[in-house]
C-alpha positions in Angstrom: 11.9 -20.1 -36.0 10.5 -22.9 -33.8 11.6 -26.5 -34.1 9.5 -29.2 -35.6 8.8 -30.8 -32.2 7.4 -27.4 -31.0 5.2 -27.2 -34.1 3.9 -30.7 -33.7 3.1 -30.2 -30.0 0.3 -27.7 -30.5 -2.4 -27.4 -33.2 -2.0 -25.3 -36.4 -4.8 -23.0 -37.5 -6.6 -22.1 -40.7 -9.0 -19.3 -41.4 -12.5 -20.4 -40.5 -14.7 -17.3 -41.0 -14.5 -13.6 -41.6 -17.1 -11.4 -39.9 -17.6 -8.0 -41.4 -18.0 -5.0 -39.1 -20.7 -3.0 -40.8 -20.5 0.8 -41.4 -23.6 2.9 -40.7 -26.0 4.1 -43.4 -24.1 7.3 -43.9 -20.9 5.4 -44.7 -19.0 6.0 -41.5 -16.3 3.3 -41.2 -16.5 1.0 -38.2 -13.4 0.0 -36.3 -13.1 -3.0 -34.0 -12.4 -1.9 -30.4 -12.7 -5.1 -28.4 -13.2 -8.9 -28.8 -14.0 -11.4 -26.1 -14.8 -15.1 -26.1 -17.1 -16.4 -23.3 -15.5 -18.7 -20.7 -16.8 -21.9 -22.4 -16.0 -20.6 -25.8 -19.6 -20.9 -27.0 -20.0 -17.1 -27.7 -17.9 -14.4 -29.2 -18.6 -10.7 -28.5 -17.4 -8.0 -30.9 -17.4 -4.3 -30.1 -17.0 -1.7 -32.8 -17.4 2.1 -33.1 -18.3 4.6 -35.8 -17.2 8.2 -35.5 -19.7 10.7 -36.8 -20.2 14.4 -36.6 -22.9 13.8 -33.9 -20.6 11.7 -31.7 -19.5 8.0 -31.4 -21.9 5.2 -32.1 -21.0 1.8 -30.6 -22.2 -1.6 -31.7 -22.0 -4.8 -29.7 -22.5 -8.1 -31.7 -22.7 -11.5 -30.1 -22.3 -14.6 -32.2 -22.9 -18.2 -31.2 -19.8 -20.3 -32.0 -21.6 -22.9 -34.1 -20.8 -24.1 -37.6 -22.4 -21.0 -39.2 -21.5 -18.4 -36.5 -25.1 -17.3 -36.1 -25.7 -13.9 -34.6 -27.2 -14.0 -31.1 -27.5 -10.3 -30.1 -26.9 -6.9 -31.6 -27.0 -3.9 -29.2 -26.3 -0.2 -30.0 -24.7 2.0 -27.3 -24.2 5.8 -27.7 -20.5 5.7 -26.9 -17.1 4.3 -27.9 -16.9 0.8 -26.4 -13.4 0.1 -25.0 -13.4 -3.2 -23.1 -15.4 -6.4 -23.0 -15.4 -9.3 -20.5 -17.8 -12.2 -19.7 -19.2 -13.2 -16.4 -21.1 -16.5 -17.1 -23.8 -15.5 -19.7 -23.5 -11.8 -18.9 -21.4 -9.6 -21.2 -19.9 -6.6 -19.4 -19.1 -3.6 -21.6 -17.0 -0.5 -20.7 -16.9 2.6 -22.7 -15.1 6.0 -22.9 -17.7 7.9 -21.0 -17.2 5.7 -17.9 -20.5 3.7 -18.4 -20.6 0.0 -17.7 -23.4 -1.9 -19.5 -24.5 -5.4 -18.7 -26.2 -7.7 -21.3 -27.5 -11.1 -20.3 -27.3 -13.3 -23.4 -29.6 -15.9 -21.9 -32.6 -13.6 -22.2 -34.1 -11.6 -25.0 -35.4 -8.7 -23.0 -35.7 -5.3 -24.8 -32.5 -3.2 -25.0 -33.9 -0.7 -22.5 -33.8 -3.3 -19.7 -30.1 -3.7 -19.9 -28.3 -2.5 -16.8 -26.1 0.6 -17.4 -24.3 2.7 -14.8 -21.7 5.4 -14.9 -18.8 4.8 -12.5 -17.6 8.5 -12.6 -13.9 7.6 -13.2 -13.6 8.4 -16.8 -12.9 6.0 -19.6 -13.1 2.3 -18.7 -9.7 1.1 -20.0 -9.6 -2.4 -18.6 -11.9 -5.1 -17.1 -11.2 -8.4 -15.4 -13.4 -11.1 -13.9 -12.8 -13.9 -11.4 -15.7 -15.7 -9.7 -18.2 -12.9 -9.1 -15.5 -10.3 -8.6 -15.1 -7.7 -11.4 -12.2 -5.3 -11.6 -12.5 -2.0 -13.5 -9.6 0.3 -14.4 -10.0 4.0 -15.2 -7.5 6.9 -15.3 -8.6 7.8 -11.8 -8.5 4.5 -10.0 -8.8 0.7 -10.0 -11.9 -0.6 -8.3 -13.1 -4.1 -7.4 -16.8 -4.9 -7.0 -19.0 -7.9 -6.7 -21.7 -8.7 -9.3 -25.1 -10.2 -8.7 -26.1 -12.7 -11.3 -29.4 -12.1 -13.1 -30.8 -9.9 -10.3 -30.4 -6.3 -11.5 -34.1 -6.1 -12.5 -34.9 -6.5 -8.7 -31.9 -4.8 -7.1 -28.6 -3.1 -8.0 -26.2 -5.3 -10.0 -23.1 -4.1 -8.1 -22.3 -4.3 -4.4 -19.3 -4.3 -2.1 -17.3 -1.8 -4.1 -13.7 -1.1 -3.1 -11.0 1.1 -4.5 -7.7 -0.8 -4.7 -5.1 0.4 -2.2 -1.5 -0.1 -3.1 1.4 -0.2 -0.6 2.7 3.3 -0.1 6.2 2.3 -1.1 5.0 0.9 -4.4 2.8 3.9 -5.0 5.6 6.4 -4.4 8.1 4.4 -6.5 5.8 4.1 -9.5 3.7 7.2 -9.0 0.7 5.1 -10.1 -1.6 8.0 -9.4 -0.1 9.8 -12.4 -0.6 6.9 -14.8 -3.5 5.1 -16.2 -4.0 1.3 -15.9 -4.0 -0.5 -19.3 -4.6 -4.1 -18.2 -6.0 -6.1 -15.3 -5.7 -9.8 -14.5 -6.8 -11.9 -11.6 -4.9 -15.0 -10.6 -6.9 -18.2 -10.8 -7.6 -18.3 -7.0 -8.7 -14.6 -7.0 -6.1 -13.8 -4.3 -4.1 -11.4 -6.4 -5.1 -8.7 -8.9 -2.2 -7.8 -11.3 -2.4 -4.2 -12.6 -0.3 -3.0 -15.6 0.1 0.8 -15.8 1.1 2.9 -18.7 4.3 4.7 -17.9 5.8 7.3 -20.2 3.9 5.8 -23.1 5.9 2.5 -23.0 3.3 -0.2 -22.0 0.7 -0.8 -24.6 -1.0 -3.9 -23.2 -0.1 -7.0 -21.1 -1.2 -10.5 -20.4 -0.8 -12.8 -17.3 0.1 -16.5 -17.8 -2.5 -19.0 -16.6 -0.3 -20.0 -13.7 0.3 -16.3 -12.8 4.0 -16.8 -13.0 4.8 -14.7 -16.0 3.6 -11.3 -17.2 4.1 -10.3 -20.8 3.9 -6.7 -21.8 4.1 -5.1 -25.2 5.8 -1.8 -25.4 6.2 0.9 -28.1 9.9 0.3 -28.7 9.4 -2.9 -30.6 9.6 -5.8 -28.1 7.7 -7.9 -25.5 9.0 -7.5 -22.0 8.7 -10.7 -19.9 8.5 -10.4 -16.1 8.7 -13.2 -13.6 6.2 -12.8 -10.8 7.5 -14.1 -7.5 5.3 -12.9 -4.6 6.0 -9.2 -3.9 9.2 -9.2 -6.0 8.5 -9.2 -9.7 11.5 -8.8 -11.9 12.3 -8.2 -15.6 13.5 -11.5 -17.1 14.0 -10.8 -20.8 12.8 -8.9 -23.8 11.6 -10.8 -26.9 12.4 -8.9 -30.1 9.4 -8.1 -32.2 9.6 -6.4 -35.6 7.4 -3.3 -35.7 6.4 -1.4 -38.8 3.6 1.0 -39.6 2.1 3.4 -37.0 3.4 3.5 -33.5 0.4 2.1 -31.7 -0.2 -0.3 -28.8 -0.7 -3.9 -29.9 -2.6 -6.6 -28.1 -1.2 -9.7 -26.5 -2.7 -12.9 -24.9 -1.3 -16.2 -23.6 -2.6 -19.3 -25.3 -2.1 -23.1 -25.2 -2.0 -23.2 -21.3 0.7 -20.6 -21.2 3.1 -22.3 -23.7 2.4 -19.8 -26.5 1.8 -16.0 -26.9 -0.6 -14.6 -29.4 0.3 -11.0 -30.4 -1.1 -8.5 -32.9 0.7 -5.9 -35.0 0.5 -2.6 -36.7 1.0 -4.0 -40.2 -1.8 -6.5 -40.7 -0.3 -9.7 -39.3 -0.6 -11.7 -36.1 1.9 -14.2 -34.7 2.1 -17.1 -32.2 5.3 -17.2 -30.3 6.8 -19.6 -27.8 7.6 -18.2 -24.3 11.2 -18.0 -25.6 10.3 -15.9 -28.6 10.4 -18.6 -31.3 7.8 -18.1 -34.1 5.2 -20.9 -34.1 2.7 -19.6 -36.6 2.2 -16.5 -38.7 -1.1 -15.1 -39.9 -1.6 -12.6 -42.7 -4.8 -11.2 -41.2 -5.2 -8.1 -43.4 -3.8 -7.7 -46.9 -4.1 -3.9 -46.6 -1.5 -4.0 -43.7 -4.0 -2.6 -41.2 -3.6 -2.4 -37.5 -4.6 -5.7 -35.8 -6.1 -4.0 -32.8 -7.7 -6.9 -30.9 -6.9 -10.6 -30.4 -8.7 -13.3 -28.5 -8.3 -17.0 -27.8 -10.7 -19.8 -26.6 -11.2 -23.5 -26.5 -14.7 -24.6 -27.5 -15.5 -28.3 -27.4 -12.7 -30.1 -29.3 -11.6 -27.0 -31.2 -9.2 -24.1 -30.5 -10.2 -20.7 -31.8 -8.4 -17.4 -32.4 -9.9 -14.1 -33.4 -8.3 -11.0 -34.8 -10.0 -7.6 -35.2 -8.7 -4.8 -37.5 -9.0 -1.1 -37.0 -8.3 0.9 -40.2 -9.8 4.3 -40.3 -10.0 4.5 -44.1 -11.2 1.0 -45.1 -13.5 -1.9 -44.2 -12.6 -3.7 -41.0 -13.3 -7.3 -40.1 -13.0 -9.9 -37.4 -11.1 -13.0 -38.8 -11.7 -16.2 -36.9 -9.2 -19.1 -37.2 -9.8 -22.6 -36.1 -7.4 -25.4 -35.2 -6.9 -28.3 -37.6 -6.5 -30.9 -34.9 -9.1 -31.6 -32.2 -8.3 -31.2 -28.5 -9.1 -34.9 -28.1 -6.3 -35.9 -30.4 -3.9 -33.4 -28.8 -4.7 -34.8 -25.4 -4.1 -38.4 -26.7 -0.8 -37.4 -28.1 0.2 -35.7 -24.9 -0.7 -38.8 -22.9 1.3 -41.0 -25.3 4.3 -38.7 -25.0 4.0 -38.8 -21.2 3.8 -42.6 -21.1 6.9 -42.9 -23.4 8.8 -40.5 -21.2 7.8 -42.4 -18.1 8.9 -45.7 -19.6 12.2 -44.1 -20.7 12.8 -42.8 -17.2 12.0 -46.2 -15.7 14.4 -47.9 -18.1 17.2 -45.5 -17.2 16.5 -46.0 -13.5 16.6 -49.8 -14.0 19.9 -49.7 -15.8 21.3 -47.5 -13.1 20.2 -50.0 -10.5 21.8 -52.9 -12.4 25.1 -51.0 -12.7 24.9 -50.1 -9.0 24.3 -53.6 -7.9 27.0 -54.9 -10.2 29.5 -52.4 -8.9 28.6 -53.3 -5.3 29.1 -57.0 -6.0 32.5 -56.3 -7.5 33.5 -54.1 -4.6 32.5 -56.8 -2.1 34.4 -59.4 -4.0 37.6 -57.5 -4.2 37.3 -56.3 -0.6 37.2 -59.9 0.7 33.6 -60.5 1.2 33.4 -62.8 -1.8 36.0 -65.2 -0.4 34.1 -66.2 2.7 32.6 -69.6 3.2 29.1 -70.1 1.9 26.7 -72.5 3.4 24.3 -74.1 0.9 21.1 -76.0 2.0 21.3 -79.6 0.9 19.2 -82.7 0.6 18.8 -85.0 3.6 18.7 -88.8 3.0 18.0 -91.1 5.9 18.2 -94.9 6.4 15.3 -97.2 5.3 14.5 -97.7 8.9 14.0 -94.0 9.3 11.2 -94.0 6.8 12.2 -90.9 4.9 14.4 -91.4 1.8 14.7 -87.9 0.4 13.5 -84.3 0.9 13.0 -81.6 -1.7 16.0 -79.5 -2.6 15.1 -76.1 -1.2 17.2 -73.7 -3.2 19.3 -75.3 -5.9 16.5 -76.3 -8.3 17.1 -79.8 -9.7 20.7 -80.7 -9.1 22.8 -81.1 -6.0 26.3 -82.5 -5.5 27.0 -84.2 -2.3 29.1 -86.8 -0.6 27.6 -90.0 0.7 28.5 -92.0 3.8 28.1 -95.8 4.1 28.7 -97.1 7.5 31.9 -95.6 8.8 33.4 -95.0 5.3 33.2 -91.8 3.3 32.6 -92.5 -0.5 35.0 -90.2 -2.5 32.7 -90.0 -5.5 30.1 -87.3 -5.8 26.6 -88.1 -6.8 23.9 -85.9 -8.4 20.4 -86.3 -7.0 17.4 -84.9 -8.8 13.8 -84.4 -7.7 12.1 -87.7 -7.3 15.3 -89.4 -6.2 14.9 -93.2 -5.6 17.8 -94.6 -3.8 16.8 -98.2 -4.7 16.8 -97.4 -8.3 20.2 -95.5 -8.1 22.1 -97.7 -5.8 20.0 -100.9 -5.2 20.7 -103.3 -2.3 23.7 -105.5 -2.2 24.1 -108.5 0.1 27.8 -107.7 0.4 27.3 -104.1 1.1 24.0 -104.1 3.1 21.4 -101.4 3.2 22.4 -97.7 3.1 22.6 -96.5 6.7 22.8 -92.7 6.3 23.6 -89.8 4.1 25.3 -86.6 4.8 23.8 -83.9 7.0 21.5 -81.2 5.6 24.2 -78.5 5.1 27.3 -78.7 2.9 30.0 -76.1 3.2 31.5 -75.0 0.0 34.7 -73.0 0.0 35.7 -70.6 -2.8 39.1 -71.4 -4.2 
């Protein structure tokens, strides 16, 4: 279990809305096959499929993330949708036939005007977007293309297509041509595309951390494999244990909370939020019927964090459950700033104490090594005769008091006198006919010797 400090650092969630996935008029059950939030978190797209004797019927539903989750679009496609991804306001849909469909949610044009193209590589198993680059993964290849925004009604939507070429050593070592990609992720600067391949049925799905430093992959043996990505030398770091029950199926995974948490589905109706070390942060009972939580998604919209879970039960009604954070992002940011300030003050305090100890130690060392016994010259006051015109000067460094010896004529007075600011020699000593006027005082420097 996670500690109380870990639980307090990030928001907790409660069920916000449950969106039913409708069956067709003949009663064919619909299963959720993909979920995707838009980049700004203002829309959520849900893909589902109904298996009939005539074939697969897909349904794409787009909801606005307002208080009532109003439906924005609903589009039927004659295939099994497999992957969703957003490019600005354009929803990109891949399906099992190899078709890629584009829907612009800023426009309400008829369904027939949606762009659709078959890429001739078989099932679209994975999609990824960065800037205007779109990566598509099929059993035959991984391809990268550029997408024109809102221009396919005048010209082709896709251009500059390239099949990804892997280094020969990596290709021979992994035999990637014999395995199908299951996940694609661009790094934030679009310089690297991370491809996860299914190998001997082990990898079910994967997710890349926001900083592209960690890859988490779910496998069919019951754990989450964590890989550290360091340039061209990724390495397996650890495996997080994950209890598995129910059918042996691939489960989804995604990084949340800026990479500090991992959201993972299951094959028995629950979803979990884990820390990067495997501690359980929160547990969600998504489906009381213990169905497969096939799809998960995460987004931040305004001041709220959202999670979505889609179920895929072949014998019952399926839903998309949306959870919303209790605490707003603004309060979370304020608490983080407060924690940062407190940490900074603590560090400054420790550094100050270390400096005091260092200076104190240095002083003691100098004292015991002999430096402390040397003569010290202290700046003193200077008193001149009445004829000189200046009776006293400010004490430059000893504040208000100064002890000094006075000289009258050729005789040194043994007593020590304390002068203060505003010293008036007439008031302190006066004039005596027997003694005569004060002729001089000591020089401006007095040597003090440590005993």
